[in-house]
N, C-alpha and C positions, 0 to 999 in steps of 0.2 A: 466913339469913334472920331477921329480927326479928319482934317479935309482931303489928305492926299491918301489916306488909308482907306477911307471910305470911297473916293474915286477910282481907286485901284480894285477895290472889291467890286464895284459896280461894273468896271469895265469887262473883269473876268466873268461876272454874271451874265452880262449882256451878250458877250461871246459864246458862252456855254449855251446860252438857251437859244440863240441863233443855230448853234450847232446841232441841239438836240431836236429842235423843229425840223432841219432837214433829214437827221435819221428818224423821226417819227413818219414823216413823208414818205420817205425811202419805203418804209414797213407798210404803211397803207398800200402803197402803189405796188409794190412787189411780193408782199405776202410775207416777208421774212425781214430780218434785220440785217443791215450791212455785215460785210466779213469783219471780224475783229480787228483785222490789219487794215481797215478802212480801203483797200485796194479797188474795191468795185466802186462805192459811192465817191471816193475821192477822184477817179478817173470820169467821173459823169458830169460834165460842164453844167448840167440843168441843176445840179445841186449846190455845187462849188465852183461857179466860173473862174473865179481867182484863183482855185487850189485849195486844198483844205486849210481852215482857219488855224491860228496859232492862239495861244492864250497871250491876250496883251500885256498881261504882267510879266509872265516868265519868258514868252518866246517860244515855249515847247508846243508841239503841236497836240492836239486834243486827241485822246483816245477814248475807246468806249470802256465802261466798267462793266461788271457783271451782270448789272441791269440796263445794259446797253445806253447809258447816259453819259455824258461828256465827263472826262474827270483829266 
């Protein structure tokens, strides 16, 4: 993988990992996963003080897949 492609892949992985960490923290603190539309976790500044993150490569907002992971 060449430099720019690797950098973009790494940025997406880092952003998704940070998002997944917040989702897992929500689960452990609340006892359930956030709403699929992220309305609950997205409105809570304790988890995302700057608002919901976006994929740094595509600019699209992260969403939860069927396994409650970033997609």
